[in-house]
N, C-alpha and C positions, 0 to 999 in steps of 0.2 A: 699540319692541321689535325691529323689523326692522333697525335700525341697529347693534344691540348685537352679534350674531353676526358681521356684517361687519368691525366694528372689532376683534373678538378674533382673527378669522382674519388680518387685516392685521397685527395685532401678532405672531401666531405667525409669519408669513412674515418679518417683520423680524427676529425672534429667530433664525430658521433661517439667514437670509443673514448675520447678524452673527456667528453661531457658525462658519459655514463660512469667512468671510473672516478671522476672528480666529485660529482654530486649524485650519489645513487638514490637519496631521498627525493630528489626532484623528479625522478622518473617513476618512483613507485606510487601506489594509490595514496591519496590525501588521508590524513588521520582526523577523525572526528572526535569531538569531546562529548561525553554523556550530558544530556539536559535533563536535570532533575530539580525539583523545587525544594523548599525548606523541609517538607515531610518525607523526602526521598522517593517522591512519585515522578513519573514521566507522563506528560499530557500530549495528546494528539487528537486531530479531528479527522474522521473518516466520512466518506460520502458515496452514495450509490443511488441511482435514480433520483428521487426527490427527498430521500432520507438523509439526515445528518447526524452523526454520532460524535459525541464528545467523550473521549476515553482517558481514564487515568489508570496506570498500572503501578504496583508496588510489590516488592517480594512478599510472598505469602504462602497460603496453602492451596491456591487454585480456585478460590471462590470467585464466581462471576456474578455481578449484580447489575441488572439492566432496569433503569427507571425505578429503583428501590424495590425490585423483585428478583428472586432467584432466577437464574437463566432458564431452568426447566419450567418454570411457572410462566415466564414471559414468552419464550419460544417453545411452544408445546411440541412442534414437529422435530423428530430427531435429526433430519437433514439439516435444519437451520442450526441446531446446536453443534452439529459436526462441522458446519461452515465456520462457526465462530472459533472453535478450537484448532482449526487447521494451522494458524501461524505458529502456535505453541508446539504442535507436533513436528512441523518442518524444522523449526529451530532447536528441537530437543529441550524445550523448557516446560514441558506439561507439568501442571500442578505446582509450579514454582512461583507463580505471580497471582496476586488478587487483582481483579478487574472491576472498576466501578465506572458505569457509562450511562449517559443520558442520550436518548434517541428521540428525534422528532421528524415528522414528515413521512410520506410514503406508506407502503405496505409492510407486512412482515418480512418478505423476502429482500426487499431493498434495505430494510433496517438491519437485517442480519449481515448483508454484504457491507453496509456502512461500518458496522461494528467490527467486522473482520479487517477492513481497511484501516480503521483506527487502531486496532490492536497491533497490527503489523508496523504502523508508523510510530506507535508509542515504544514498541520493542526496539526499534532502531534508534530512538531517542535515548532509551535506557542502556542499550548495549549496542554501539555503533558497529561492532564487528559482526553482527548478525545481518547487516544490510545485504551483502551479496547473496545470502541463501534465500532471504525473503524476496529479493529482487528477481532472482532466477525463478522462483515459484510463482511470480506474477502477482503477489500480494500487495506491493507497494504501487501499482498502477491503478489509477481510478478508472473504473469501468464507465465509458462515456456515453453508453446507450441510455436514452431517455425516451419517454413517450412522445411520439410525433403529434404535433398540434393539429387541430381541426381546421380544414380549409373552408372558405365560403363556397356555396354551391355544392357542397358534398355533405353526405349524411354523417360521415366520420372523417378520419384523416384522408383516406383514399376511397372509401366505399361511395359509390354514386346512388342517387335515387333510382327507383326502378323505372326503366324506360317503357313508355307506352306508345305503340305505333298509331293507335286510332283514339 
């Protein structure tokens, strides 16, 4: 009885080594094709809180346009502009792509997060080999945090009305 498990494990090992030597492509990561339209652009949708950003990227000089305005005019705070350029810096593609995006809903912070999410997804559509870098940086994950809804009997989502003993 003690010889049977060893033989089956050895057989399993032989099967695994035969499978890896016979078909190395089956074990490696899947290859993705670039997704580009007729104009050479890649499109993606980014979301954060209540904001939704539709993003198109194409090779260019690094100009970013948000709702037909320059990025410095639309996002006046430097922190928000830095947030938007993070995917390009991580992927080492700074000033190599022009970005055109339209953003609706939410506030400026949520919109900046939505644009960053959309740029990251559009970069992976344009160059699929950038996916592991952007995934490790956490730019491809949609931030699920949203505002909690107001409950009945409460002043806000959790805040109660002031208690009066008398």
